[in-house]
C-alpha positions as CSV (number, residue, x, y, z in Angstrom):
1,M,0.1,-23.6,-2.1
2,K,2.5,-20.9,-1.0
3,S,6.0,-21.2,0.3
4,I,6.9,-18.8,3.2
5,Y,10.4,-17.8,4.1
6,V,11.1,-17.7,7.8
7,G,14.2,-15.9,8.8
8,N,16.1,-14.9,11.9
9,L,15.0,-18.1,13.7
10,P,16.8,-19.0,16.9
11,F,19.3,-21.7,16.2
12,S,17.6,-23.9,18.8
13,A,14.2,-23.8,16.9
14,T,12.8,-27.2,15.9
15,E,10.5,-28.1,13.0
16,D,7.8,-28.9,15.5
17,E,8.0,-25.5,17.2
18,V,7.8,-23.7,13.8
19,R,4.9,-25.9,12.7
20,D,3.1,-25.1,16.0
21,L,3.7,-21.4,15.5
22,F,2.2,-21.4,12.0
23,A,-0.6,-23.9,12.7
24,A,-2.6,-21.2,14.5
25,F,-3.3,-19.8,11.0
26,G,-4.2,-23.0,9.1
27,E,-2.9,-26.4,8.1
28,V,0.9,-26.5,7.6
29,Q,1.8,-28.8,4.7
30,K,5.6,-28.8,5.2
31,V,8.3,-27.3,7.3
32,N,11.9,-27.3,6.2
33,L,14.6,-25.8,8.4
34,I,18.0,-25.3,6.6
35,N,21.2,-26.7,8.1
36,D,24.8,-25.9,7.0
37,R,26.0,-28.6,4.6
38,E,29.4,-28.9,6.2
39,T,28.7,-28.6,9.9
40,G,25.1,-29.8,10.0
41,R,24.3,-26.9,12.3
42,P,21.1,-24.8,11.8
43,R,21.5,-21.7,9.6
44,G,18.6,-19.8,11.3
45,F,16.1,-19.8,8.5
46,G,13.7,-22.2,6.8
47,F,10.5,-22.5,4.8
48,V,6.9,-23.3,5.6
49,E,4.3,-24.4,3.0
50,M,0.6,-23.5,3.5
51,D,-2.5,-22.9,1.5
52,D,-2.5,-19.3,0.0
53,A,-5.1,-17.7,2.2
54,D,-3.6,-19.3,5.4
55,A,-0.1,-18.3,4.3
56,E,-1.1,-14.6,3.8
57,R,-2.7,-14.5,7.3
58,A,0.4,-16.1,8.9
59,I,2.8,-13.7,7.1
60,E,0.8,-10.7,8.2
61,A,0.6,-11.9,11.8
62,L,4.0,-13.4,12.4
63,N,6.4,-11.0,10.7
64,G,8.4,-9.3,13.4
65,Q,7.0,-11.5,16.2
66,D,9.6,-12.6,18.8
67,M,10.7,-16.2,19.0
68,G,13.5,-17.1,21.4
69,G,14.5,-13.4,21.8
70,R,14.7,-12.8,18.0
71,P,12.3,-10.9,15.8
72,L,11.2,-13.2,13.0
73,R,11.5,-12.1,9.4
74,I,8.6,-13.7,7.4
75,N,7.6,-13.2,3.8
76,E,6.6,-15.1,0.7
77,A,9.5,-17.1,-0.5
78,Q,11.1,-16.0,-3.8
79,P,12.2,-18.5,-6.4
80,K,15.8,-19.6,-6.1
81,R,18.1,-17.6,-8.3
82,P,20.6,-19.6,-10.4
83,M,24.1,-19.7,-9.1
84,G,27.2,-19.1,-11.2
85,G,29.3,-16.5,-12.9
86,G,26.6,-15.4,-15.3
87,G,29.2,-13.9,-17.7
88,H,30.3,-14.8,-21.2
89,R,33.2,-17.1,-21.6
90,R,35.9,-16.4,-24.1
91,F,37.8,-19.3,-25.5
C-alpha cells in the first residue's frame, strides 16, 4: 500500500471527485482531504492510498493534470517529520 500526496487541489474538490480521478488507475483504498483545524475550510491538499503498482501509474499520469483550473502536484507521500524545536535545552 502506498500513500500519495495530492497537492494544489481546488478548494471545492470533494473526496468523491478525488476518488473518481484516481479510480481510473486502480482500486482506491482511502481518500483523506485535509481541512484547517480552526476554520474547517479545505487546505487544498490531501492523501490517497492505493496498491503500489496502481499508485505508481496514477502518480505518473496525474501529476500536472488540471483539476478545476489548477495543475495538480502528485507524488509519493513522505513520512511526517516530527514537529518541535529540535534543539538542546539548558536548565
